[in-house]
Structures are given as structure tokens and as C-alpha cells.
C-alpha positions as CSV (number, residue, x, y, z in Angstrom):
1,X,45.0,35.7,13.1
2,X,45.3,32.8,15.6
3,X,43.3,32.2,18.8
4,X,46.4,32.8,20.8
5,X,46.7,36.3,19.3
6,X,43.1,37.2,20.1
7,X,42.5,35.6,23.5
8,X,45.7,35.1,25.5
9,X,43.7,35.2,28.7
10,X,42.0,31.9,27.7
11,X,45.3,30.1,27.5
12,X,46.4,31.5,30.8
13,X,43.2,30.2,32.4
14,X,43.6,26.8,30.9
15,X,47.2,26.6,32.2
16,X,46.1,27.6,35.7
17,X,43.4,24.9,35.7
18,X,46.0,22.3,34.7
19,X,48.3,23.2,37.6
20,X,45.4,23.1,40.0
21,X,44.3,19.6,38.7
22,X,47.8,18.2,39.1
23,X,48.1,19.5,42.6
24,X,44.8,17.9,43.5
25,X,46.1,14.5,42.4
26,X,48.8,14.6,45.1
27,X,47.2,12.5,47.8
28,X,47.1,13.6,51.4
29,X,46.6,10.2,53.0
30,X,45.7,9.3,56.5
31,X,46.6,5.9,58.0
32,X,43.1,5.1,59.0
33,X,41.6,5.6,55.5
34,X,42.7,2.2,54.3
35,X,42.2,0.2,57.5
36,X,39.4,-2.4,57.1
37,X,36.1,-1.7,58.8
38,X,36.1,-3.0,62.3
39,X,39.8,-3.8,62.4
40,X,41.5,-3.3,65.8
41,X,43.7,-0.3,66.2
42,X,47.3,-0.7,67.3
43,X,47.9,-0.3,71.0
44,X,48.3,3.4,71.6
45,X,51.4,4.9,73.2
46,X,50.6,7.8,75.5
47,X,50.7,10.9,73.4
48,X,52.9,13.8,74.3
49,X,52.2,17.3,73.1
50,X,54.3,18.3,70.1
51,X,55.6,21.8,70.7
52,X,55.8,24.4,68.0
53,X,59.0,24.4,65.9
54,X,61.8,26.1,67.7
55,X,64.2,28.5,65.9
56,X,67.1,26.5,64.5
57,X,70.7,27.6,64.7
58,X,71.5,26.6,61.2
59,X,75.2,27.1,61.5
60,X,75.4,24.9,64.5
61,X,73.1,22.3,62.9
62,X,75.2,22.3,59.7
63,X,78.3,21.6,61.7
64,X,76.6,18.7,63.5
65,X,75.0,17.0,60.5
66,X,76.8,15.2,57.7
67,X,76.6,16.5,54.2
68,X,73.9,14.1,53.2
69,X,71.9,14.7,56.4
70,X,72.0,18.4,55.7
71,X,71.1,18.0,52.0
72,X,68.1,15.7,52.8
73,X,66.6,17.4,55.9
74,X,67.3,21.1,55.0
75,X,67.3,21.1,51.2
76,X,64.7,18.3,50.5
77,X,67.3,16.1,48.9
78,X,67.2,12.3,48.4
79,X,69.9,9.8,49.2
80,X,70.6,7.1,46.6
81,X,68.6,3.9,46.9
82,X,70.3,1.0,48.9
83,X,73.0,3.4,50.3
84,X,71.3,4.6,53.5
85,X,72.2,3.2,56.9
86,X,68.7,1.8,57.7
87,X,67.1,0.5,54.6
88,X,68.1,-3.1,55.6
89,X,68.0,-2.7,59.3
90,X,65.9,-5.3,61.0
91,X,66.6,-4.5,64.7
92,X,63.8,-3.5,67.1
93,X,63.7,0.1,68.2
94,X,62.5,3.6,67.5
95,X,63.5,5.9,64.6
96,X,63.8,9.6,65.6
97,X,64.3,12.8,63.7
98,X,68.1,13.3,63.1
99,X,67.6,17.1,63.7
100,X,65.9,17.3,67.1
101,X,65.3,13.7,68.3
102,X,61.5,13.6,67.9
103,X,60.4,9.9,67.8
104,X,58.9,9.3,64.3
105,X,58.6,5.6,63.5
106,X,58.7,2.2,65.2
107,X,60.5,-0.9,63.8
108,X,57.2,-2.7,64.3
109,X,55.8,-0.7,61.4
110,X,58.9,-1.1,59.2
111,X,58.8,-3.5,56.2
112,X,61.1,-4.3,53.2
113,X,59.4,-2.7,50.2
114,X,62.3,-3.5,47.9
115,X,62.7,0.2,47.0
116,X,66.0,0.7,48.7
117,X,64.9,3.2,51.4
118,X,63.5,2.5,54.9
119,X,59.7,1.9,54.5
120,X,57.0,2.1,57.2
121,X,53.3,1.5,57.1
122,X,52.6,4.4,59.5
123,X,54.3,7.0,61.8
124,X,54.0,6.9,65.6
125,X,50.7,8.1,66.9
126,X,52.2,10.8,69.0
127,X,54.2,12.3,66.2
128,X,51.9,13.1,63.2
129,X,53.8,14.2,60.1
130,X,53.2,17.2,57.9
131,X,52.2,16.3,54.4
132,X,52.6,18.6,51.4
133,X,52.0,18.3,47.7
134,X,55.2,17.9,45.8
135,X,55.2,18.6,42.0
136,X,58.9,18.6,41.5
137,X,60.8,16.4,39.0
138,X,57.8,16.1,36.8
139,X,55.9,13.9,39.3
140,X,52.9,14.3,41.6
141,X,53.9,13.1,45.1
142,X,53.1,13.7,48.7
143,X,56.1,14.9,50.7
144,X,56.3,14.1,54.5
145,X,58.1,16.4,56.9
146,X,58.5,16.3,60.7
147,X,56.2,18.6,62.5
148,X,58.5,20.0,65.2
149,X,61.8,20.5,63.3
150,X,60.3,20.7,59.8
151,X,62.8,18.2,58.5
152,X,62.2,16.8,55.0
153,X,61.8,13.0,55.6
154,X,60.7,11.5,52.3
155,X,57.3,10.7,50.6
156,X,54.2,8.6,51.3
157,X,52.6,6.4,48.7
158,X,49.4,4.3,48.4
159,X,51.2,1.0,47.6
160,X,51.9,-0.3,51.1
161,X,50.7,-3.5,52.9
162,X,47.7,-3.8,55.1
163,X,46.4,-2.6,57.5
164,X,47.1,1.0,56.3
165,X,47.9,0.4,52.6
166,X,50.5,3.1,52.9
167,X,54.3,3.2,52.3
168,X,56.2,5.9,54.0
169,X,59.4,6.0,52.0
170,X,61.9,7.7,54.2
171,X,65.6,8.7,53.8
172,X,68.0,7.1,56.3
173,X,69.8,10.4,56.5
174,X,66.7,12.0,58.1
175,X,66.7,9.4,60.9
176,X,68.6,8.2,63.9
177,X,67.9,4.7,65.2
178,X,67.5,4.0,69.0
179,X,67.6,0.3,69.8
180,X,65.2,-1.1,72.4
181,X,68.1,-1.5,74.9
182,X,68.7,2.2,74.8
183,X,65.1,3.5,74.8
184,X,64.9,4.2,78.6
185,X,68.2,5.9,78.9
186,X,67.3,8.2,76.0
187,X,64.0,9.2,77.6
188,X,61.9,7.0,75.3
189,X,60.9,4.3,77.8
190,X,57.2,5.0,77.1
191,X,57.7,3.0,73.9
192,X,59.0,-0.2,75.6
193,X,55.5,-1.8,75.7
194,X,55.6,-1.9,71.9
195,X,58.3,-4.5,72.4
196,X,56.8,-6.4,75.2
197,X,58.7,-4.6,78.0
198,X,57.8,-2.2,80.7
199,X,59.5,1.1,81.6
200,X,61.6,0.9,84.8
201,X,61.3,-2.9,84.9
202,X,65.1,-3.6,84.6
203,X,67.1,-3.9,87.8
204,X,70.8,-3.8,88.2
205,X,70.9,-7.6,88.1
206,X,68.8,-7.6,85.0
207,X,71.2,-5.1,83.4
208,X,74.2,-7.4,84.2
209,X,72.4,-10.4,82.7
210,X,71.5,-8.4,79.6
211,X,75.2,-7.5,79.1
212,X,76.1,-11.2,79.4
213,X,73.4,-12.0,76.9
214,X,70.0,-13.5,77.5
215,X,69.5,-17.2,78.2
216,X,67.7,-18.6,75.1
217,X,65.9,-21.7,74.1
218,X,65.1,-23.0,70.6
219,X,61.9,-24.4,69.2
220,X,61.3,-26.1,65.9
221,X,57.8,-26.1,64.5
222,X,56.2,-27.0,61.2
223,X,52.8,-25.9,60.1
224,X,52.7,-25.6,56.3
225,X,54.5,-23.1,54.1
226,X,57.3,-21.7,56.2
227,X,56.8,-18.2,54.8
228,X,53.6,-17.5,56.6
229,X,54.6,-19.4,59.7
230,X,57.8,-17.4,60.1
231,X,56.2,-14.1,59.5
232,X,53.7,-14.5,62.4
233,X,56.1,-16.3,64.8
234,X,58.8,-13.6,64.5
235,X,56.4,-10.9,65.7
236,X,55.7,-12.6,69.1
237,X,57.3,-10.6,71.9
238,X,60.2,-12.6,73.3
239,X,61.1,-14.2,70.0
240,X,64.7,-13.2,69.2
241,X,65.5,-14.9,65.9
242,X,63.7,-17.0,63.3
243,X,64.9,-18.9,60.2
244,X,63.2,-21.2,57.7
245,X,64.6,-24.7,56.9
246,X,64.0,-28.3,56.3
247,X,64.0,-31.1,58.9
248,X,62.7,-34.6,59.7
249,X,63.6,-36.2,56.3
250,X,66.1,-38.7,55.0
251,X,68.0,-36.7,52.3
252,X,71.3,-35.0,53.2
253,X,71.5,-31.3,52.4
254,X,68.1,-31.0,50.8
255,X,67.1,-28.1,48.6
256,X,63.6,-26.7,48.0
257,X,63.0,-28.8,44.9
258,X,64.0,-31.9,46.9
259,X,61.1,-31.5,49.3
260,X,58.4,-31.2,46.7
261,X,56.1,-34.2,46.1
262,X,57.2,-35.4,49.5
263,X,60.4,-36.9,48.0
264,X,62.9,-36.1,50.8
265,X,60.5,-36.6,53.8
266,X,61.5,-33.2,55.2
267,X,59.0,-30.7,56.6
268,X,59.1,-27.0,55.9
269,X,59.8,-25.7,59.4
270,X,60.7,-22.7,61.3
271,X,63.4,-22.6,64.0
272,X,62.6,-20.1,66.7
273,X,65.2,-18.7,69.2
274,X,63.4,-17.2,72.1
275,X,63.9,-15.7,75.5
276,X,62.0,-17.9,78.0
277,X,61.9,-15.0,80.5
278,X,59.6,-13.2,78.1
279,X,57.7,-16.0,76.3
280,X,57.6,-19.7,77.4
281,X,57.8,-22.7,75.2
282,X,54.1,-23.5,76.3
283,X,53.1,-20.0,75.1
284,X,54.8,-20.5,71.7
285,X,52.9,-23.7,71.3
286,X,49.6,-21.9,72.0
287,X,50.5,-19.4,69.2
288,X,51.5,-22.4,67.0
289,X,48.0,-23.8,67.2
290,X,46.4,-20.5,66.4
291,X,48.4,-19.6,63.3
292,X,47.8,-22.9,61.3
293,X,45.2,-25.6,60.9
294,X,46.4,-28.7,62.7
295,X,43.5,-30.8,61.5
296,X,44.4,-31.1,57.8
297,X,46.7,-34.1,57.2
298,X,49.8,-33.2,55.1
299,X,48.1,-30.0,54.0
300,X,47.8,-26.3,54.7
301,X,45.5,-24.2,52.6
302,X,46.2,-25.1,48.9
303,X,49.6,-26.6,49.8
304,X,49.6,-30.4,49.8
305,X,52.3,-33.0,50.7
306,X,54.2,-34.3,53.7
307,X,56.5,-31.3,53.5
308,X,53.4,-29.2,54.7
309,X,52.6,-31.5,57.7
310,X,51.8,-30.1,61.1
311,X,54.7,-31.2,63.4
312,X,56.5,-30.3,66.6
313,X,60.1,-31.3,66.7
314,X,61.0,-31.6,70.4
315,X,64.6,-31.2,71.7
316,X,64.2,-32.8,75.1
317,X,61.7,-34.5,77.4
318,X,60.5,-31.2,78.8
319,X,59.6,-30.0,75.3
320,X,58.0,-33.3,74.5
321,X,55.8,-33.2,77.6
322,X,54.8,-29.6,76.9
323,X,53.9,-30.5,73.3
324,X,51.8,-33.5,74.4
325,X,49.9,-31.1,76.7
326,X,49.5,-28.5,74.0
327,X,48.1,-31.1,71.5
328,X,45.6,-32.2,74.2
329,X,44.5,-28.6,74.7
330,X,44.2,-28.0,70.9
331,X,42.0,-31.2,70.7
332,X,39.5,-29.5,72.9
333,X,39.4,-26.3,70.8
334,X,39.4,-27.6,67.2
335,X,36.2,-29.4,66.1
336,X,38.1,-31.9,64.0
337,X,40.9,-34.3,65.0
338,X,44.3,-32.7,65.5
339,X,46.8,-34.6,63.3
340,X,50.0,-32.8,64.5
341,X,52.9,-35.2,64.9
342,X,55.5,-35.3,67.6
343,X,58.9,-35.9,66.2
344,X,62.4,-35.9,67.9
345,X,64.5,-33.0,66.8
346,X,66.5,-33.9,63.7
347,X,69.3,-32.3,61.7
348,X,68.4,-28.8,60.6
349,X,69.0,-27.7,57.1
350,X,68.6,-23.9,56.5
351,X,66.5,-23.0,53.5
352,X,67.8,-21.0,50.6
353,X,68.3,-17.3,51.3
354,X,65.3,-16.1,49.3
355,X,63.0,-18.1,51.6
356,X,64.3,-16.3,54.7
357,X,62.0,-13.4,55.9
358,X,60.2,-13.9,52.6
359,X,57.1,-11.9,53.5
360,X,59.2,-9.0,54.9
361,X,61.0,-8.8,51.5
362,X,57.7,-9.4,49.6
363,X,54.9,-8.0,51.7
364,X,52.3,-9.0,49.2
365,X,53.6,-12.5,48.8
366,X,51.6,-15.7,49.2
367,X,50.5,-16.9,52.6
368,X,47.7,-19.0,54.0
369,X,48.4,-18.3,57.6
370,X,46.6,-16.0,60.0
371,X,45.9,-15.8,63.7
372,X,42.7,-17.5,64.8
373,X,40.7,-16.6,67.9
374,X,40.6,-19.9,69.8
């Protein structure tokens, strides 16, 4: 006679214990758990009370949603990787619940995780998500759902970048994107400060100017490896576009390998297109001297060579004068001599595609840049 014949209750107890143990493995993370001690919290947006879920007219909802939106939000389905509308969206704005319009995520917290779905480090503070253990498909995961409409959104994992260490892996089909230009008219003007704007600040003349397109200026700055430089510069309010490239050398159409060992004379640089009404050239230079060390000649961190030099490539006399002033101010704040060079703007050669937005595509990639308190 076997043990199973004599004590079936023992096997049932063991099976129940195994199920409980698996459920306990499904993490219920909180964004603040992985934040480093003493780290500043993001600027809060005024919280609004989240009402209880309202009864949903499922027939009306099903007629409004697409088949994939219905499958994901109402049947806990998953869209195929790299097929959703927003996995590669880099525009600024707010992502709302496709079912009821509740704001859920900010583009400021979005990053390219390489997984093929929109990924965020945290939800908006005013819209906490509901987290549930998910033991389906032979996996132990933490499902996230919207609190008000109870829409299935996706899952949260512990492999995200700092400061939260979390990756909210969300289906595009669960979301609708509202660009910054439309926030106020959709009743989301309270989020404008996240993007360096104030609610109600636009006038009719401002609106006309916006339709015609903002007046822009371009700055070209070099401060070591362009991955880290671009990643910090692109986050400055008023910066519209950034791209990495090579400039200031003698070789035509240089490639990455041509710039190593200082062979081509080019500097790894970042070209910044900005709106001077929101951030001035002088302010950009202030940021420039905070995010790299201008006292190390032809070097930044472990990177050595003239391609890593600190340089300002000025486009006109006004930029040159502003750069001279910025260098003088930097001299008073850095203990060592500032070795930043002033060079006239030269032909711009875009870097290879894999260098563009490198740290967005590879959030754990190499960088020696950070913002200093000067």
C-alpha cells in the first residue's frame, strides 16, 4: 500500500502550500521601495480624488473599442510585441485609460526597455494602480489594472531603471495618448508643469504662433561621450530635439571608428534644437557646465582623446559672446582651470543610428555624466 493510498490529505496539504508559496512570490511593488535614501521625489501634481468604479455599459463600450482594445482591457489579453501604437512613441504628453480617460502615465516616465511594449518607471501620483497576483501561463507576475475603470493594463517588473527600479510594461491598446498641445483642451492642464508650461498661459497670439511653429535656435555642445550628454540635455524643458554627431574635425563623412584615437579631429557632440522662449542659450550653457567636467583636457571620466574634449561650437557672434561669459562664470565655480574650447560651428555629421537616444534604448548603458550642484 502506498503513502497516497493511506494519507491523501497529506498530498492535498502539500499542494495547497505550493500554491500559496507561488502566490507569495508575485511581487506587489511600490515605486518608493527602490528609490535611494534621501533622493528627491518628483514634483507632485495636485492629486484629484479617484471616484469608485462606475457601472460600465459593456455593449456601448464594446462598440466603441477596437477588437484588440476590448480583448486587452476587458479580457486581460496581451497585444503582440512591437505592434502597439505607442511602444516607440517619443512625444511629450500624458497617457490615459482608453476606457474612461483617467490619466495614468507621463511621457517623462517612459523609457525604451526593448521589450516591444510601452514601458514606464512609475504611474502618475494621482492615479495609483491596482496590483494583483497573476499566476497564469505558468508564470508568477504582478498584473496592473486601472483603479477607476478596472481596465487590464499590463504587468510590473523589478528590472526597470533608477530611481524606482520598476518597469511598468503596458499594452498600447489600454492607452490613449494626449500630446502636450492638447492637455488643456482635454481638461488635463494641471499636468502642463511637468513639461515646463503653466495652465492658462497661452493667449490667442500664442496659439497662432504655435500653429505656425515655434521659433527655434540650435546649439552644438561637446562634453565627452555623447550618449550621456544627450540623455541629460534632451530632458531640459524647452529642448525640442537632440541628435548625436561628429564635428570640428578634418575628415569628410566620419564614422565612429574614424574618431577613435583622435584620428579625425572630430568631437563627439550633441546638436540641440530649442525654443528660446522657454530656455535661453545662456541657460543651456549653464546646464552644459553642470553635466560634464570642463577641467579635464581631452577626457571625460574613463574616456580619453580629443574626441572627448569639452567644446562649444558657436554659430554666430551672439553665441560666441554668451559662451565666453559662460566660461568665465564656470571658472569661478570649478576649483581647477576650465579647458573648454570655443570653436566656430563646423560641418555636422550625424552619428550612426545606434548612437541616437542610446540611453533611452539602453537605460542601463554606460554613462559618466550626471548633474552637479554648482
